[in-house]
N, C-alpha and C positions, 0 to 999 in steps of 0.2 A: 355612503363616507366613506366607501371603498379607495377613492381617490389619496386619504390619508395612510394608506399601505405604501406608499410608492416613496421612495427615496431614491432622487436621482443621482448615479453614479460622476462622481467627479475624482480626479486624479490630487496629489498634493501644491502642484501648481495652479491649479484652477481655484485652490482656496482664498487667494488674497484676491481673484478678480472679483471671487461671489460676493468676498467682505465689503469690498471699495464699491461695487456696483450697485448695493442695497442697504437700507437703510434699517431695517427688519431682522429681528432677531434669527439666527443660523443655528441650524440643530445638525453635528455630524455627527451620522453614525458608520460604526466600524467596529475590526476587531480591536482585541488589546496589543498593546505594544507597536501602532503602526503610524505613532505623529498627531492624533488629532488636536492634544492638547498644546502640542509643541508649535504647530503650524500657525495657530491661534494668538498664541503667546507674541510671537513671532514676528506676526502683521500688527499687532500692538503696540508693541515696543517699537517698531519699524515710523509707523506714523502717529508717533506722540500722545497714545493712551497711557495711565495709570493702568495698569493689567492688574485685576483681581482674580485669583484662581480660588478655586470655592469646593472642594474634593462631595461631594455627596455621599460618599459612604460613610465619611466621617462624622458627618451633619447631625447632632444628637436629636434636636428638634428644630423649629423652623427660628427660634430665639438667637439661632449662631447666624442666621441671614439679616433676622428683622431688627436685633437687638432685646435688650433685655428693659422689661418696665420699670420704672420707680414713680415714688409719687411727688405732684410736686403743685403747688397750689392748691391743695383741695384737690387736683384731678390725675389723670398718670399721662405721663412720659415717657419715649424709648433712648435710652442711649445706645446711639446705633453704632455697630462694629467700627474700631478705629480705622480700618484698611478703607473706609468709605468715605473718610472727611475727606477735606479738601474742593476748590473747583475745578482743577482739571479734570476732561475727559475721561472719561473711564471705560475700558471692556472688562464688560464683568462676564465671568463664564466659568458654569456651573457644572464642571467634571463628575462624569457617572450619574444622570441622571435620573435614571432609570433604576440608580440604587440608593437615590435619598430617601428620608422618608417623604410620606406622604402631604403633611404641613410643608415642608420644606417646596417641593413639587407648585402647592396650592399659593404660597406665598412670590415663589418665583415664578407664577402665570401672567402676573400683575406687572411686574419688574421687565418680564417678554412682550406685554402690549403694549405697557405703558411708559414705562422705564421709573414707574415709583411703586412704592409700599404703601398700600390705602391705609393699614392699620397705624400708620407709624406718622404718613405724610411725608415720609423721604423721598426728593428725588431723585434722580442720577442728574449729574450735571450736563449742561447741554453740551451735545454733539456726544453722549456717552454712545455705548453699545452692546448688546447683549448675546450672549451666545453661550450654547451647550454642547456637550457631546457623551454619547450614551454608549455600550455594545449591541451589538444585536438580541434580539427577543426570540433567543433559539435555548435549544437542550443543555447547548453549552455555557451559557451563563445565567448566575441566579439572579435575575433582573426582574422588575416589576412590570406591566403590558402600561403603559403611559395610555391617559384619558385624550381621547379625539380631541377634545378642545383644546386641550394642551399642546397638541400635535400642531393643531393647525396656526397656531401663534408664531410659528419657525416657517424660513425656507427650511427644507428635510431634504439633507442630501447623504446619499450612503460615498466614505471616504476609501477608495479603491487604489492600493497601492502599484504606483508604478515604477518597477524596478531600477531602471533605467536613470530617473531621476531623485532617484534613493541612492544610489551608486555615488551622481555626481553629489548630492547633498552630503554622502560619508568620506565624500574624497579629502585628504586632508586631516581627517577628525578621527578618522580610527587607524590600525595599524594594516599598511600597504598592502600586508603579505595576505592579512584578513580580507581586505577589501578584493585582490585578485581573485580569490578560491571562491566570494560571492558569486563574481562578476562571471565565472564560470559558470556556477552553481545557484543561477538567480532564481528556480524556483523555490528555495530554500528561505530566501526571505522574504514570502508570503507562506508558506507552512508555518514557520516558524515564529514572525514577526518579526519587524525591525529592530522594537527597540531590545529586543537579545542578544543579536547582535550588533549593535552597537555599543551596548555595555562591556559586550566580550572583547569585544576592539580597542576599547578603551584601557584594557591592562597591560600592564609590562611583559615584556615577551618572556618572563617566566612563569607568569601565571597563565601566560594565554598561551603554553605551551605545555601546560598540566591539562590532561585527559579527564582528571576528575571534577576540574573546575569547569572545564568548554563542558561537559555530561551535563553539570547540574544549571546550565543556560538555556543549554539547544540540543538535550536529549544524547542519550549513550549511541544513537548510529550516527548523527549529525556529525559527533564531536568525533568519532574514531576516523572519519573521513577528512574532516580539518587539521585534527593530528597530525596525521599520514600526509597530506598537502602541507603543512605547518615543516616537519622537518627536512622537506625535502626542499623547501623554498627557499629558509627563513635563514638569513645572510647574518654573517657573526659579526661580533661586536668589531672585531678587526677592519673587515671590510666597510663599515659603517664610517669609523675613524678617519679611515684610506680616503674617504669624500668626503667628507661632512661637510663641507658647503653646499654639496646639491643634496643633503639629506635634508628630510620632515624633523619637525621640532621631537615629535614623538618618536623616531628614530632614533635621534640624535638622544634623548635622556633614557631610553630602554639601552642602547648602548652602553652609556657612563653606568647606568644601574647593573647591568650583569658586566662589566669590567671590575666595578669598586667590589662586586661579588665575589669574583675571583681574588683578587686582591686579597679581603677578609681573611680567604681558605690558605694563601700561601704562606713557607716558611722559607723557602729560599732564598737568601738577599740578594742573589742576583737576579733570582726571578722577580722578586720586589720592588727594584732598582728597575727593569727592564719596563714593568708593567708602567710605573710611574712616571718613568720619562716617554711613555704615547699617552698616556693621560695628561702631563704637560704638555704637548705639541699642541691638543687638541681641542683644549682650554684655550690657551695661544689664538691656535685659528677662531675660533669661537669668538674671542674678546675681540679679534680683527672686523670680522662680519657682524657686530653690537649685535648677539644672538642673544637678546634678554632671557627669555623663557629658560633659553636650556643652562644660562649661566645660573639661573634662579634656582632649577633643580638640582643643580650639580651642588649650591649652598647648602641647600639644605640636605643631602647626603654626605657631606663633607666634613656634618655635624655628626654624625652618624659612628657606624661601629669601626671605620676607618679613619677616624679622626686622627687617631695617634703616630698613623701609617702618612698620612696625608699630609699632615704639618708640618714634619722634616723636610719638604718640598719648599725652598723660599717662593719657587716662582708659581707653586699653586698658591701659597699661604699668600703671595703679594696678588693674585689673580683673586683670593675670595674678600681682602681688606679693600680693595680698588673698587667690585662690585655693590659691596656695602655701602662706600660712601658717594656712591650716583645713585644708589639708592636716596 
């Protein structure tokens, strides 16, 4: 059974090829936070599956998978989980397979092999697929060693992070300055994990530039390097307003947030009036471009702490009214 120890290395871009190329269950092994489950979910959604993700570490027993028994006409039936209902093909993903209870793995055994649960008679709809993810069985993870018979039910792959692929995937989804930083320090992506950097990159600039927040996600040493780079390279909100048409939604929303935080703290009427005019201008330009995401963000901020100041502007008030009517 030596071959069962072998997991074939693949990159993120190869997972869809594997899922399309075989009808057998697929098992992805890899460190935490590199996108194992996300890649499987995205493939399933793109190919018309109802995607069901079961988190193995949070399943108390097999009942969470096979359903709850009840008496019926002198016999025993099972009320299957609601998420399994429907005739559309399903992609069933058992996340953290080697953290799940043994009876869950035993029930999953039959799903991986035959697409059915013998105890209940439930069968996955025609065309359904089964996949699972797991962390390596090493001293770094508190996981169980899996039964070779269960492993033998899967095509087994080791998901290896291709930093260039991940940077392409993250482009436009995370802060552009952080993307530049990671492009110049690609080793940090694999050292820390994609998830930590992605979640950091989704924060607004105020949080993104906070050392303690960054350190809580990527560690003190990496946070220090990142914050130094960030402070040298971050554009001011005024720079972003100046060419808002060429800026990403993330950048514009961040700039709006920073400008409104400054507005909230101003007491000088002249400074308040000057800043409101800048906000009026950028909102007008966003309307012309039909930038709905940024306008929706501004609408949510408009109702916040700066409401009393902003509503004094006829241009801003009318822009908000028009946006709400269009929605």
